[in-house]
C-alpha positions as CSV (number, residue, x, y, z in Angstrom):
1,X,-67.8,69.4,297.5
2,X,-69.1,66.0,297.4
3,X,-67.5,63.8,294.8
4,X,-69.7,61.7,292.4
5,X,-68.8,58.2,293.2
6,X,-69.6,55.0,291.3
7,X,-72.6,53.1,292.4
8,X,-72.2,49.4,293.4
9,X,-72.2,47.4,290.1
10,X,-72.8,43.9,291.5
11,X,-76.5,43.0,291.5
12,X,-77.3,41.1,294.7
13,X,-80.0,39.2,292.7
14,X,-80.9,39.6,289.0
15,X,-84.6,40.5,288.4
16,X,-84.6,39.9,284.7
17,X,-83.5,37.4,282.1
18,X,-81.4,38.8,279.3
19,X,-83.3,36.9,276.6
20,X,-86.4,38.7,278.0
21,X,-84.8,42.0,277.8
22,X,-83.4,41.5,274.3
23,X,-86.9,40.7,273.2
24,X,-87.8,44.5,273.1
25,X,-85.0,45.2,270.8
26,X,-86.6,43.5,267.7
27,X,-87.3,45.5,264.6
28,X,-91.0,46.4,264.2
29,X,-91.4,46.9,260.3
30,X,-95.2,47.0,260.2
31,X,-97.4,49.9,260.7
32,X,-100.7,49.7,262.3
33,X,-104.0,51.5,263.0
34,X,-106.6,50.0,265.3
35,X,-108.8,50.6,268.5
36,X,-107.3,49.2,271.6
37,X,-109.8,46.6,272.7
38,X,-108.0,44.7,275.3
39,X,-107.8,46.9,278.4
40,X,-107.2,45.8,282.0
41,X,-108.9,48.2,284.3
42,X,-110.5,51.4,283.1
43,X,-109.3,54.4,281.2
44,X,-110.0,57.8,283.1
45,X,-112.6,59.3,280.9
46,X,-111.3,62.7,281.6
47,X,-107.8,61.8,280.4
48,X,-108.3,63.5,276.9
49,X,-105.8,63.9,274.2
50,X,-103.0,62.1,272.2
51,X,-99.8,60.6,273.5
52,X,-97.0,60.6,270.9
53,X,-93.7,58.7,271.3
54,X,-90.6,58.3,269.3
55,X,-87.8,55.9,269.1
56,X,-85.9,53.6,266.6
57,X,-88.3,51.2,264.9
58,X,-85.9,49.2,263.1
59,X,-82.7,47.6,264.5
60,X,-81.6,46.3,261.1
61,X,-81.8,47.3,257.5
62,X,-82.6,44.3,254.9
63,X,-81.2,42.0,257.5
64,X,-78.0,44.1,258.1
65,X,-77.9,44.5,261.9
66,X,-77.4,47.9,263.4
67,X,-74.4,48.5,265.7
68,X,-76.4,50.4,268.1
69,X,-80.1,51.3,268.7
70,X,-79.7,54.7,268.5
71,X,-79.0,54.4,264.6
72,X,-82.4,53.1,264.1
73,X,-84.9,54.9,261.9
74,X,-87.5,57.1,263.8
75,X,-91.0,55.2,264.4
76,X,-93.8,57.5,265.7
77,X,-96.4,55.7,268.0
78,X,-99.5,57.8,268.8
79,X,-102.4,56.7,271.2
80,X,-105.4,59.0,271.2
81,X,-107.5,58.8,274.2
82,X,-111.1,60.1,274.5
83,X,-114.1,59.1,276.6
84,X,-112.5,56.1,278.0
85,X,-111.4,54.6,274.7
86,X,-108.0,54.4,272.9
87,X,-106.7,54.4,269.1
88,X,-103.4,53.3,268.3
89,X,-101.4,54.4,265.2
90,X,-97.8,54.0,264.3
91,X,-95.9,55.1,261.1
92,X,-92.1,55.5,260.3
93,X,-91.0,59.1,259.4
94,X,-90.3,59.0,255.8
95,X,-86.9,60.7,255.9
96,X,-84.8,60.8,252.7
97,X,-82.5,58.2,254.2
98,X,-85.1,55.9,255.3
99,X,-87.0,55.7,251.8
100,X,-83.7,55.3,250.1
101,X,-82.4,52.4,252.4
102,X,-85.8,50.6,252.3
103,X,-85.7,50.7,248.6
104,X,-82.1,49.5,248.4
105,X,-82.5,46.9,251.4
106,X,-79.3,47.9,252.8
107,X,-77.5,50.7,254.7
108,X,-76.5,53.5,252.5
109,X,-75.3,55.7,255.4
110,X,-73.2,55.5,258.5
111,X,-74.7,55.6,261.9
112,X,-73.5,58.2,264.5
113,X,-73.3,55.4,267.1
114,X,-71.1,53.0,265.0
115,X,-73.3,51.3,262.4
116,X,-71.2,51.1,259.2
117,X,-72.1,50.5,255.5
118,X,-71.3,46.9,254.4
119,X,-67.7,46.8,252.7
120,X,-65.5,47.3,255.7
121,X,-63.4,50.6,256.4
122,X,-62.6,51.3,252.7
123,X,-66.5,51.6,252.2
124,X,-66.9,53.9,254.9
125,X,-63.9,56.0,254.9
126,X,-64.4,59.7,254.2
127,X,-68.1,59.5,254.0
128,X,-69.1,62.0,256.5
129,X,-72.8,62.4,255.5
130,X,-75.3,62.3,258.2
131,X,-78.6,60.6,257.9
132,X,-81.6,62.4,259.6
133,X,-83.2,59.4,261.5
134,X,-85.8,61.8,263.1
135,X,-85.7,59.1,265.9
136,X,-85.4,60.9,269.3
137,X,-88.4,63.0,270.4
138,X,-91.7,64.5,269.0
139,X,-93.6,67.4,270.1
140,X,-96.9,69.2,269.0
141,X,-96.4,73.1,269.1
142,X,-97.8,76.0,267.1
143,X,-100.3,73.6,265.1
144,X,-97.3,71.5,263.9
145,X,-96.3,67.9,265.0
146,X,-92.5,67.7,264.8
147,X,-90.2,64.6,264.9
148,X,-86.9,65.6,266.4
149,X,-83.3,64.3,265.9
150,X,-80.6,66.8,267.2
151,X,-78.2,67.0,264.5
152,X,-80.6,68.1,261.7
153,X,-83.9,69.6,260.9
154,X,-87.3,68.5,262.2
155,X,-89.7,66.6,260.2
156,X,-93.3,67.8,260.2
157,X,-96.1,65.1,260.2
158,X,-99.8,65.0,260.0
159,X,-100.9,64.5,263.7
160,X,-104.1,62.6,262.5
161,X,-102.3,60.1,260.2
162,X,-98.7,60.5,261.1
163,X,-97.9,61.0,257.3
164,X,-94.6,62.8,256.8
165,X,-95.0,66.1,255.3
166,X,-91.1,66.9,254.9
167,X,-88.6,68.8,256.7
168,X,-89.8,71.7,258.8
169,X,-87.8,75.1,258.8
170,X,-90.1,76.9,261.3
171,X,-91.1,79.6,259.2
172,X,-87.5,80.5,258.3
173,X,-86.0,80.3,261.7
174,X,-83.7,77.4,260.6
175,X,-81.8,77.0,257.4
176,X,-81.1,73.9,255.2
177,X,-78.8,71.7,257.3
178,X,-79.7,73.6,260.5
179,X,-79.6,71.6,263.7
180,X,-82.6,71.6,266.2
181,X,-82.0,69.8,269.4
182,X,-84.4,66.8,270.6
183,X,-85.1,68.1,274.0
184,X,-87.2,71.3,273.8
185,X,-88.6,72.9,276.9
186,X,-91.8,74.5,277.3
187,X,-91.6,77.5,279.7
188,X,-95.1,77.7,281.4
189,X,-94.8,81.4,281.9
190,X,-92.4,83.3,279.6
191,X,-91.4,86.9,280.3
192,X,-91.1,87.8,276.7
193,X,-94.9,86.8,276.2
194,X,-96.2,88.6,279.3
195,X,-96.7,85.0,281.1
196,X,-97.7,83.1,278.1
197,X,-96.1,79.9,277.5
198,X,-93.1,79.6,275.1
199,X,-91.1,76.7,273.4
200,X,-87.3,77.1,274.0
201,X,-84.8,75.0,272.4
202,X,-81.3,75.2,271.1
203,X,-78.8,74.1,268.2
204,X,-75.3,73.3,268.9
205,X,-72.5,73.4,266.4
206,X,-69.4,71.6,267.8
207,X,-65.6,72.0,266.9
208,X,-62.5,73.4,268.5
209,X,-64.9,75.8,269.9
210,X,-68.7,75.2,270.2
211,X,-71.5,77.5,269.1
212,X,-74.9,77.3,271.0
213,X,-77.7,79.0,269.5
214,X,-80.9,79.5,271.5
215,X,-84.6,79.9,270.1
216,X,-87.8,80.8,271.6
217,X,-91.2,80.5,269.9
218,X,-94.6,81.8,271.0
219,X,-97.8,79.4,271.2
220,X,-98.5,80.1,267.6
221,X,-95.0,78.7,266.5
222,X,-93.5,82.3,265.6
223,X,-90.0,82.8,266.6
224,X,-89.7,85.6,269.1
225,X,-86.1,85.4,270.4
226,X,-82.8,84.0,268.9
227,X,-79.1,84.5,269.7
228,X,-75.8,82.5,269.6
229,X,-73.0,82.2,271.8
230,X,-69.6,80.5,271.6
231,X,-67.8,78.5,274.3
232,X,-64.2,77.2,274.3
233,X,-63.6,73.5,273.5
234,X,-65.8,70.5,272.1
235,X,-69.2,70.2,273.8
236,X,-71.5,67.1,273.7
237,X,-74.7,68.6,274.5
238,X,-77.9,66.3,274.4
239,X,-80.2,68.1,276.7
240,X,-80.5,71.5,278.7
241,X,-82.5,72.8,281.4
242,X,-84.2,76.3,281.8
243,X,-85.1,78.8,284.5
244,X,-86.9,82.0,283.8
245,X,-83.7,83.8,283.2
246,X,-81.1,81.2,282.1
247,X,-80.6,78.3,279.7
248,X,-78.1,75.9,281.4
249,X,-75.9,73.2,279.8
250,X,-73.3,70.7,281.0
251,X,-70.4,70.8,279.0
252,X,-69.2,67.1,279.7
253,X,-65.3,66.4,280.3
254,X,-65.0,64.6,276.9
255,X,-62.6,64.8,274.0
256,X,-63.4,63.9,270.4
257,X,-60.9,62.4,268.0
258,X,-62.3,62.5,264.5
259,X,-59.6,60.5,262.9
260,X,-61.1,56.9,263.4
261,X,-64.4,58.2,262.1
262,X,-63.1,60.0,259.0
263,X,-61.1,56.9,258.2
264,X,-64.1,54.7,258.4
265,X,-63.1,52.7,261.5
266,X,-65.6,54.0,264.1
267,X,-69.0,55.9,264.2
268,X,-68.6,59.5,265.4
269,X,-69.9,58.8,268.8
270,X,-67.3,56.0,269.3
271,X,-64.6,58.6,269.0
272,X,-65.7,60.6,272.2
273,X,-63.5,59.7,275.2
274,X,-64.4,60.6,278.9
275,X,-61.7,62.3,281.0
276,X,-62.3,61.6,284.7
277,X,-59.8,64.1,285.8
278,X,-61.3,66.9,284.1
279,X,-64.2,69.0,285.7
280,X,-67.6,69.4,284.2
281,X,-68.2,73.0,283.0
282,X,-71.8,74.3,283.7
283,X,-72.7,77.0,280.9
284,X,-75.4,79.5,282.1
285,X,-76.7,81.7,279.0
286,X,-79.0,84.4,279.7
287,X,-82.3,83.5,277.7
288,X,-82.8,87.3,277.0
289,X,-79.6,87.2,275.0
290,X,-78.3,90.2,277.3
291,X,-75.7,89.9,279.6
292,X,-72.6,87.7,280.1
293,X,-72.5,84.0,279.7
294,X,-71.2,82.4,283.0
295,X,-69.3,79.2,283.2
296,X,-68.8,77.3,286.5
297,X,-66.9,74.2,287.2
298,X,-68.1,71.1,289.2
299,X,-67.2,67.4,289.7
300,X,-66.5,65.3,286.5
301,X,-69.7,63.5,285.3
302,X,-71.4,62.5,282.2
303,X,-74.9,63.8,281.8
304,X,-77.6,63.0,279.0
305,X,-80.7,64.4,280.6
306,X,-81.6,67.0,283.0
307,X,-84.8,66.8,285.5
308,X,-85.4,70.5,286.2
309,X,-83.7,73.6,287.3
310,X,-85.0,76.6,289.1
311,X,-83.8,79.8,290.9
312,X,-84.3,80.4,294.7
313,X,-82.5,82.6,297.3
314,X,-79.9,83.9,294.9
315,X,-78.9,80.5,293.8
316,X,-79.6,78.3,290.9
317,X,-80.6,74.5,291.3
318,X,-80.2,71.9,288.7
319,X,-81.3,68.0,289.0
320,X,-79.5,65.9,286.6
321,X,-79.0,62.3,285.8
322,X,-75.3,61.8,286.3
323,X,-73.0,58.9,285.0
324,X,-69.2,58.3,286.2
325,X,-68.3,57.8,282.7
326,X,-69.6,58.0,279.2
327,X,-72.1,54.9,278.9
328,X,-70.7,53.1,275.7
329,X,-70.2,49.7,274.3
330,X,-66.8,48.0,274.3
331,X,-65.2,47.9,271.0
332,X,-66.4,44.9,269.1
333,X,-69.4,44.0,271.4
334,X,-72.8,43.9,270.6
335,X,-75.5,45.7,272.6
336,X,-77.6,42.4,272.7
337,X,-74.7,41.0,275.0
338,X,-74.2,44.2,277.1
339,X,-72.8,43.7,280.8
340,X,-74.7,45.9,282.9
341,X,-72.5,45.4,285.6
342,X,-69.6,46.8,283.7
343,X,-71.1,50.1,282.6
344,X,-72.0,53.0,285.0
345,X,-75.5,53.6,286.3
346,X,-77.4,56.9,286.0
347,X,-78.4,58.4,289.5
348,X,-80.2,61.7,290.2
349,X,-77.9,64.5,291.6
350,X,-78.5,67.9,292.6
351,X,-76.0,70.9,291.7
352,X,-76.3,74.1,293.6
353,X,-74.8,77.2,291.8
354,X,-73.8,80.2,293.6
355,X,-73.6,82.8,291.2
356,X,-72.0,85.5,293.6
357,X,-69.1,83.2,294.6
358,X,-68.9,81.4,291.1
359,X,-69.0,78.0,292.8
360,X,-70.8,74.8,292.7
361,X,-71.7,72.0,295.0
362,X,-73.4,68.5,294.5
363,X,-75.1,66.0,296.3
364,X,-76.9,62.7,295.3
365,X,-80.6,62.7,295.6
366,X,-81.4,59.1,294.3
367,X,-78.9,56.3,294.3
368,X,-80.9,53.7,292.7
369,X,-80.3,53.5,288.8
370,X,-82.7,55.7,287.0
371,X,-83.1,57.6,283.7
372,X,-85.7,59.8,281.7
373,X,-86.9,62.1,284.4
374,X,-90.6,63.7,284.2
375,X,-92.3,66.3,286.3
376,X,-95.4,68.5,286.2
377,X,-95.3,70.6,282.9
378,X,-96.3,73.8,285.0
379,X,-93.3,73.4,287.1
380,X,-90.5,73.3,284.5
381,X,-88.0,76.0,285.4
382,X,-89.7,76.5,288.8
383,X,-89.3,75.1,292.2
384,X,-91.0,71.7,292.2
385,X,-91.7,68.8,294.6
386,X,-92.2,65.7,292.6
387,X,-90.0,64.0,290.0
388,X,-90.8,60.6,288.2
389,X,-88.4,58.4,286.6
390,X,-87.9,55.1,285.0
391,X,-85.7,53.0,287.3
392,X,-84.1,49.7,288.0
393,X,-86.0,47.1,290.1
394,X,-83.2,46.5,292.3
395,X,-82.1,49.2,294.8
396,X,-78.4,49.1,294.0
397,X,-76.4,48.3,290.8
398,X,-77.0,48.8,287.1
399,X,-79.9,46.8,285.3
400,X,-82.5,47.7,282.5
401,X,-85.5,49.9,283.6
402,X,-88.0,47.9,284.8
403,X,-89.7,50.1,287.2
404,X,-91.2,53.8,287.8
405,X,-90.1,55.8,290.6
406,X,-91.7,58.7,292.5
407,X,-89.4,61.0,294.5
408,X,-90.6,63.6,296.7
409,X,-87.9,66.3,296.8
410,X,-89.2,67.9,299.9
411,X,-89.5,64.9,302.2
412,X,-87.3,62.2,300.5
413,X,-90.2,59.8,300.4
414,X,-90.4,57.5,297.5
415,X,-93.0,55.2,295.8
416,X,-92.0,52.6,293.2
417,X,-94.0,50.5,291.0
418,X,-92.0,47.5,289.2
419,X,-93.1,45.6,286.2
420,X,-90.1,43.0,287.0
421,X,-89.4,40.3,286.0
422,X,-91.1,40.3,282.6
423,X,-91.8,44.1,282.1
424,X,-89.3,46.6,280.9
425,X,-90.2,50.3,281.3
426,X,-88.6,53.5,280.0
427,X,-89.7,57.2,280.0
428,X,-92.8,57.9,282.2
429,X,-94.9,61.1,281.4
430,X,-96.8,62.8,283.7
431,X,-100.2,64.3,282.8
432,X,-102.1,66.6,285.3
433,X,-105.7,66.1,285.9
434,X,-107.9,68.8,284.5
435,X,-108.7,71.2,287.3
436,X,-106.2,69.6,290.0
437,X,-104.7,71.7,292.6
438,X,-102.2,69.1,294.1
439,X,-98.8,68.9,292.5
440,X,-99.1,65.2,292.0
441,X,-102.8,65.0,291.0
442,X,-102.6,63.4,287.7
443,X,-101.6,60.3,285.7
444,X,-98.3,58.6,284.6
445,X,-98.4,57.2,281.0
446,X,-95.4,54.7,280.3
447,X,-95.2,52.5,277.3
448,X,-93.6,49.3,278.5
449,X,-92.7,45.8,277.0
450,X,-94.1,42.6,278.5
451,X,-91.7,39.6,277.5
452,X,-94.3,37.4,278.8
453,X,-96.8,38.5,275.7
454,X,-93.7,39.7,273.6
455,X,-96.1,42.6,273.1
456,X,-96.1,46.1,274.3
457,X,-98.7,48.0,276.5
458,X,-99.6,51.6,277.7
459,X,-99.7,51.6,281.4
460,X,-101.6,54.4,283.1
461,X,-100.9,55.1,286.7
462,X,-102.4,57.2,289.5
463,X,-99.5,59.6,290.2
464,X,-100.6,59.9,293.9
465,X,-100.8,56.1,294.5
466,X,-99.1,54.4,291.6
467,X,-97.3,52.0,293.9
468,X,-100.7,50.0,293.8
469,X,-100.0,49.5,290.1
470,X,-101.6,50.7,286.9
471,X,-105.4,51.6,286.8
472,X,-105.5,50.7,283.0
473,X,-103.2,48.5,281.0
474,X,-103.9,49.1,277.4
475,X,-102.5,45.9,275.6
476,X,-101.1,46.3,272.1
477,X,-101.2,43.5,269.7
478,X,-97.6,43.7,268.8
479,X,-94.5,44.9,270.4
480,X,-93.0,48.4,269.9
481,X,-89.0,48.4,270.2
482,X,-87.7,50.4,273.2
483,X,-88.2,54.0,272.5
484,X,-86.8,57.3,273.7
485,X,-89.0,60.3,274.4
486,X,-92.5,61.5,274.0
487,X,-95.1,64.1,274.6
488,X,-98.7,64.7,275.2
489,X,-101.1,67.2,273.8
490,X,-104.7,67.8,275.0
491,X,-105.7,67.7,271.4
492,X,-107.5,64.3,270.3
493,X,-106.2,63.1,267.0
494,X,-108.1,59.7,266.7
495,X,-111.1,58.8,264.7
496,X,-114.5,60.0,265.6
497,X,-116.2,58.4,268.5
């Protein structure tokens, strides 16, 4: 079995200025609604629908700086595209915590990633309340627009105005206080629906043993399948992957000591410790709810995001972004001053699972620092050829994401478009061209930060030849803080044209 080794951390040349990168981590307290009039190139007229994106919009509360961006309140961005025009709108999710803290002009809740209330440990000790920040992902399914944060219920929004309609319990599938993960998968052909698509998601309840609950919903948003399973030990589960028959989770080799959190000294995520000598456990849960849960062991690694998984020739393959440790800040340090050379870089690895021998092997697919994998939506859970990722500009070392990478899993060929030195990217989103037959015939959408303008823009690239650069750059009038995840619906939720 090939071991997962640390990538070279020393940059041969730095392709960015820290001051430029930090500019994308400014709060954006304003809410806008306007036609995007400044466009370089041409928006493809057949690109019709709405691009939604979620992420932390505030990096401070009343001037009180957050310890970590992931503790920021969720701000939804929507760009509606039709007939070659684009309309932008953003709005904060009016969670109970957001409304209360904006009124108080100070933090009232502790953040999972280390943000504490003012007043030191005494003010934070034994306060174990979680603030639902609704800041991780957003999806339109079953006629509902849902803002997701994995430790609590979704918030439902009006897709036209982004107004917060309240907590959403999915017609009784969830209870008050239920978790609902921020990485749902859309199976393009679900066995339980005769080949129709279904939404698959999970909830996790960690502890000395961890309970994983799987949900499946039909296109109307109705629950069609639900079952729960218990696995031994604490499990940090952010994402998962699916095949037609399995939901697949990586149980990272970490331990959780809650005492510093309970005593008000650290955030919950700061109490996670990575054990490089323990194996990563791959959990395979039958999606039908019938059959035995299988657990295989592989090399120690830490995984936030999976690209895809598929079944082929009696084996299961899963492609994942792997780190050699838990990427976290040093105690007392600020994310503004992060030393990229001191933290592990994400890389794409493939894990081959042999269910007959209960064995696993791994191989590296991409050495370049990368994250946020995306692929053709019709190939989720299926054999696939192309994966798209946000990546570093340099071929080696850790650095901010400044490029977009296309990797051909069949030939190994790569294309890269870089926005360096002044541009900073994130998650690309692949949108197939209507009526397309080629796997890569479509567009990549990516919301990037331009440090030259100190504003953001939506770049539209041709997925077949995006190394040539964007075919359209939609210039926003302001910046959007670096975000997390987004989705696309072919429904247009903009003003009448």
